[in-house]
Steps between C-alpha positions, in 0.01 A plus 500: 500500500532872450173568683612290799827691531308829498270380775798383709679830439188699601463293819868546580477877447188516723683312774803729478276808503311375803825431687630846415181670615485296823863590578421872471173480693449631854550226748479466874634747751871454560648659188691821471250772572547859402739731672229696677539870543311788353476351151232264624249761608668680787310341787563566870804273499665696215439836667688421822821700473802463722514788744821697556662420838729769637681242715640346179623832357870432552496133391662381178376219280726314255333367189689227317446342162658234280754588233287472188297772328148405607593478864701822490194681361268342760744587778515861384120523481468355849768735635333807350162399634644483852640854482 
């Protein structure tokens, strides 16, 4: 009886392990890909910078954010990057 319960337990653990590994595995295409940018190798797409346009020199941009800490920080980062 004891040997049978160990075999069942081992089979159950193997099944759980295989499910966990398959859930973490790389699947088809539609998932959330990386954010791109220079961290992925700096290809031609990452090197295209926005050019300064003198026609927009007097324009103002308002950056808004939500009223909780993470969004305030992200709003400030975005605002500083636009300056």
